[in-house]
Structure formats: structure tokens, C-alpha cells
C-alpha positions in Angstrom: 95.0 98.1 58.3 98.6 97.3 57.4 98.5 99.7 54.5 97.3 102.4 56.9 100.2 101.7 59.3 102.8 101.8 56.4 101.3 105.0 55.1 101.5 106.4 58.6 105.1 105.6 58.9 105.8 107.3 55.6 103.8 110.4 56.7 105.9 110.6 59.9 108.4 112.8 58.3 105.7 115.4 57.5 103.8 115.0 60.8 104.3 117.0 63.9 103.6 115.6 67.3 102.0 117.3 70.2 103.8 117.5 73.5 102.2 116.7 76.8 103.4 117.0 80.4 104.1 113.5 81.8 103.4 112.6 85.4 106.5 112.4 87.5 107.0 108.6 87.4 106.3 108.3 83.7 108.6 111.3 83.0 111.4 109.7 85.0 111.0 106.4 83.1 110.6 108.1 79.7 113.5 110.3 80.5 115.8 107.3 80.1 115.0 107.1 76.4 114.3 109.4 73.6 112.3 109.3 70.4 109.0 109.7 72.2 105.6 109.7 70.6 102.4 110.7 72.4 98.8 109.8 71.7 96.9 113.1 70.8 94.7 112.7 73.9 97.7 112.6 76.2 96.9 109.2 77.6 99.9 107.2 76.2 103.5 107.7 75.5 105.9 105.3 73.8 109.7 105.9 73.5 112.7 103.8 72.4 116.1 103.6 74.0 118.6 102.2 71.4 121.1 101.5 74.3 119.8 98.1 75.4 117.0 98.3 72.9 114.1 99.1 75.3 110.7 100.2 74.2 108.8 101.9 77.0 105.0 102.0 77.0 103.7 104.6 79.5 100.3 105.5 80.9 100.4 109.3 81.0 96.9 110.4 82.0 94.6 109.5 84.9 91.8 109.0 82.4 90.8 105.4 83.2 92.1 104.1 79.9 95.2 102.1 79.2 98.3 102.5 76.9 99.5 100.3 74.1 101.9 100.4 71.2 102.0 99.2 67.7 105.5 98.3 66.6 107.3 96.3 63.9 111.0 95.6 63.7 112.9 96.0 60.4 110.9 95.6 57.2 108.9 92.9 58.8 105.2 92.4 58.4 104.5 91.1 61.9 103.1 94.1 63.8 102.9 93.7 67.6 100.3 95.4 69.7 101.0 95.1 73.4 98.6 96.8 75.8 99.0 97.3 79.5 96.8 98.2 82.4 99.4 100.2 84.3 97.7 103.1 86.0 98.6 106.7 85.4 102.3 107.5 85.8 103.6 103.9 85.2 105.5 102.4 82.3 106.1 98.9 81.0 109.6 98.1 79.6 109.7 95.8 76.6 113.3 94.5 76.3 113.9 93.9 72.6 116.7 92.1 70.8 117.5 94.0 67.6 120.5 93.7 65.2 122.5 96.9 65.0 121.3 97.4 61.4 117.6 97.0 62.3 115.0 99.8 62.6 111.9 99.9 64.7 108.7 101.6 63.7 106.2 102.4 66.5 103.4 104.5 67.7 101.6 105.2 71.0 97.9 104.5 71.4 95.4 105.0 74.2 92.7 102.3 74.6 89.3 101.7 76.3 89.0 97.9 76.3 90.0 96.9 72.8 88.9 100.1 71.2 91.7 102.5 70.0 90.8 106.0 71.2 93.8 107.9 70.0 97.1 107.0 68.3 100.2 109.1 67.7 102.1 109.5 64.5 104.9 106.9 63.9 108.5 107.1 64.9 111.2 105.2 63.0 114.4 104.7 64.8 117.6 102.7 64.1 118.8 100.2 66.7 122.2 101.9 66.6 120.6 105.2 67.6 
């Protein structure tokens, strides 16, 4: 599983992501940060704001599923997988504490229960922007 995630991060540079229209509330919250990734089914968006180091996890589709993120800070091996039952158009703000030299690698996933339905490619962003 970890190898798959590392290979996904490496493949990020060659991957293209699909764009989806966000509901108004999610678009407003996601508009405060860049570096967005979207699950291919349109149900989840995750974006990172280097100013303040906020990772937003957004539910972007009224599909009855819930969004989550996989993320790791720096070259760490401790992947995090927070998932939230938010309801379409809502976001959860994860306030991180990163050193200016750190990077964050993350992806957006849409879930039904504990089952991953759809996950985006990876984004790798420096804490300094």
C-alpha cells in the first residue's frame, strides 16, 4: 500500500487531473487555497493553503458518500487518512504545523463507509508555497 502511494506521488508529474464544478459552499472554501486535487468521480476535493498551512477536505457531490484525504508531511512514513461525513458543499479545515522547508503530499478520495471508491492523483506542495 505504501509503495503504491509513493509511486503515485512520483507519477503525479505525468498525471493530469480532471476538473469538476464545486458546489457554492465548497467552491468558496476551496477558493481560499490552491493546489487542488479532485477524486475522479467528483465526490471529493482536497486543497492546501501554504499560508497558515491548512489542508481542506471537501465533499463536492450530493452522492451520499463522504470525502477523505491521504497525506504525509515531509519524507515521513506516517500517512494520515482523515475522513469526514460533511454533506455536499461542506469542507473540513485541518490546521497543520509544518516547517517552512517541509513538503506535503496528499490526495483526495471519496468513500462509502471504509471502502475507497475513487482517489485523485497526488499533489506535492512546499509549506512555503
